[in-house]
N, C-alpha and C positions, 0 to 999 in steps of 0.2 A: 684416210681410210678409218672407218669406225669398227667397233666390235672388239672381240678378244683376240687380236692378232699378236703374235710374238715370234721372236727369233731366239734360237738356243745356241749359245757359244759353249765350246767344250762339251758337246752333246753326249759323248760317250756312246754307249749302246742304246740309250734312249730312256733312261729312268725318269728324268725330268719331263721329257716329251710325252711319255705315257701319262704322267700325272696331269699335265696341262690338257691333254686330249680328253681324259676322263672328266675334267672340269668344264669341257666345252670350248676350249680355245682353238684357234686356227694357227698352225705353224707355217710361217712363210719360208723359213730357211733354217737349216741346222749346219753347224760347222764343227769339225774335229780333225785333229792332225794324225790320229792313230788309224792305220789301215784296217785292222781287225774290228775296231769299234765301228768304223764307217760301214763295213760289210754287214755287221750285225744290224746296225740301224736301218740299212736299206731293206733288209729282209722283213723288218717289223713295221716300217713306215714307208712303204713304196710310193705313197702320195706326196711325200715331203722331199724337196730337193736338199741334198747335203753336199757340202764341199769338204774335201780332204785337204786342208790347208793349215798353215801356221798362222795363227791370229795376228802375230807380229808383222806379217806381210800383207795384211788385208786393210784396205782403206774403206772408210764409211761410204764414199760415193759409189763403190762397187756394189755394196749391199743395197743401197737405196735404188740404184738403177736396176739391179736384178729383181728386186721385190716390187718394183714399180710403185714406190712410195716416196714421199718427200720427208725431209728432216722434220721430226716432231709428230709424224702421223702414226708411228708404231705405238701400239698400246704397251707392250712389255718386252724388255730384253732380259734374258735369263743367262746365267753363266755359273759354272762350277770349275774354276781354275784348278788344274792338277794340284793335289794336296800333299804330295810326298814330302815337300820341303817343310810342311807344318806338322806332319803326322807324328803322333805319340809313339808309333811303332818304329819310326825311322830315327835319324840322327838329329832331327830338328835343326837343320843347318840354315842359319839366317842368310847365308850368302848363296843358297841354292837358287840357280837361275829360274827354276820353275816358280819361285815366289814372285817374280816380276810379272807373271801373267795376270795377276790380280789387277795390276796397274794398266795392263793392256785392255782388260775388260772395261775398266773405268774410262779409258780413252774413248772406247766406242760408245759408252753411255753418253759422254759429252758430245760426241760427233753425231750420233743418231737422234739424241734427245727424245727418248721414249717417255711416255707418261709415267711408266713404272719400270724399275729394275729390281731383279732379285739375284743375289749372289749367295752361293753356298760354299762352305768349307768345313774342315775338321776342327774339333775343339782344341787340338794342340796349338792352334794359332793364338790362343789367348793365354798360354801358359809358358813359363820359363823365359828363355832368352828371345823368344819370338813376340813377346808382349809389346815390345817397342814397335815392331813391324805392324802389328795389329792396330796400335794407336795411330801410326802414320797413315794407314789405309782409312781408318775412321776419320781422321782429320781431312784427308783428301775428299772423302765423300761429303763431309759437312761443308766443304768449300764450294760444292756444286749446288745447282739450283733445285735441290731435293730435300724434303723432310726425310730423315733417316732413322731407322730403328734396327737394332741388332739383337738377336736373342739366341740362346742355346736351347734347342728343342730335342726331345727324345722321341724317336720314331714309334716306340711302343705305345705312346698315347695318341697316335694318329692312324690307327687301324693297320699297323705293321707288327707282326709277331716277332719283334726283335728289339732288344735293349740297345739302341744305337743313337748316340748323340751327334748332332751336327749343328754348326753355326749357320744362321741365315740372316742376311741383310735384306731389308725391303726399303726402297727409296721411292717416294711419290713426289711428283712435281709440286713445287711450292704453290703454284697458282691454282692447284686443285683445292687448296685449303683443308687438306685432310692429313691427319697424323697416322702413320702406318700402325696396323695392329696385326697380331698373330692369331691363328685359330685357337679356340679353346681346347685344351687337352681333355681327352676322355680317359677316365680311370678304368673303363671297361676294356682291359687289355685282352689280347688273344694269346692263348697258350700254345705251346708246341703241339700238344695233342690235337687241339682244335684245328691248327694250321695243316696238320697232316691227314685230316679226315678224307677218306675216299681217294687217296693218292696212289697212283701207280708209278713205281720207281723203275727206271731203266738204266741210268748212267751211274754205275758204281765205280769207286776208286779203291784199289786193293793195297793201299799203302799201309805201313806198319802203324800200330796203335801203341803208344807208350802208357805206362802205369799212371803218369800224371794226367794224360788225356782222359783216361778212364775215370779218374777221380773228379775231373772237371766236366764230365759229360752233361749234355743238356738235360733240363728237368721237364718232364711231361706237362706239369701244371703251371708253368711260367712261360713268358716270352723267352725266346732264345737270347743268350748273351751275344755279344758282338760276333757276327758270323765270320768275319775275316779280319785279322789284325794287321796283316801285311799283304798289300795288294800284290798280285802275281805269285802268291804262294798258297798252297792248300794246307800248309802246316800251321795249326793254331790249336791252343788248348781248349777251344770252345766250339769245336765243330764235330763233336762225337755224338752219335745217335744216343737218345735217352736210354735205350735198352740194349741194342746190339753193339758189339765191339767193332765198329767201322766208322769211316768218315761218312758225312752226309752225301746223298746223291745230288746231282744237279737239280732234279725235280723237287727235292726237299728244300734245297737252297732257294730256289725261285719262290716257293711258298713263303719262306721266312723273310724274303725281301719284298713281298707283295706284288711280285710279277705273276701274270697269269700263266697257267700251265702251257698254253700254246705259244708263249713268247720264245722266239728262236734265238739260239746262241751258236756262234761259229767257233771253230778251232778245237784244240785238244781239251781234255777235262780241266787242266790247270788254266788254260786260256779262258774257258767259259767261266770258271770260278772267279778269275780276275775281273771279267766283265761285271759280274754281280757285285764283287767286292768294291769296285770303284764307282758303282752306280748310285745315284740318288734314289731313295725309296719312292716308288710311284705314288703310293697312297698318301705319303707324307706331303709330297709336292701337290697332290690333288687338293688336300686340305688348305694349303697355303694359297693356291691359285683361286680357290673358291672364296677364301676370306678377302683377298685383294679385290676381286671383281664385285663382291657384295658391298664394298665400301665406295665404289666409284660409279 
């Protein structure tokens, strides 16, 4: 099968999928084990089949048969293994079972043998007591039949109005004879003011605002600071409106994450917030996807 075909593992609500879609790729299958994320994904990508399953229980032959492809025919395999075990906001527990999911992703890379793979995670993976785990994953990747590059990227340089760092790995099959590259960052960043232009707000949260939060409120003329520090929580020192003493609305949060206004989110306010907090920024992934396809 030729063209920009890909499969998304740990698809979440569809941040990566939206980025690839905007870059012109065709998604054959998405997989995620979280019920709420799968429900959200279905609302926004009705044309894409999605499995609600644990990746540890999935064999590559199931995927190949379902997608009607052979080993080696897939263009790209994408995955963002759950990052709580690596998160700077968490306990950075090296024994967290969620850390093993990165190896499950690499297992399917080897079994599906795509031309390209992309893996994303949080910067906490390269700091402190998890650096050894990062090195082990890098060594595993380098033992595979891929040329590997890993880089820490900031979303604010890729058309996302948020100062948000993420680690990305790109692997290209060695027989392509190409070394992976990352998209060139743009210094023309988007301010909060620009992001909020012509925005109609609907979904307010009436939680209390502390003096610390008021001091750390967003700045109109800069990209937002990290929108959410702890997934599944709306409490953070950096999500206060630049002028008003209130939390951001869901509509504002979507803008700061580069999701379109019509992107649908399910569940309560905090559940919707968590979907955005866990997502890959679509415009950031779009830039990476276009860079990859432009090289091959």
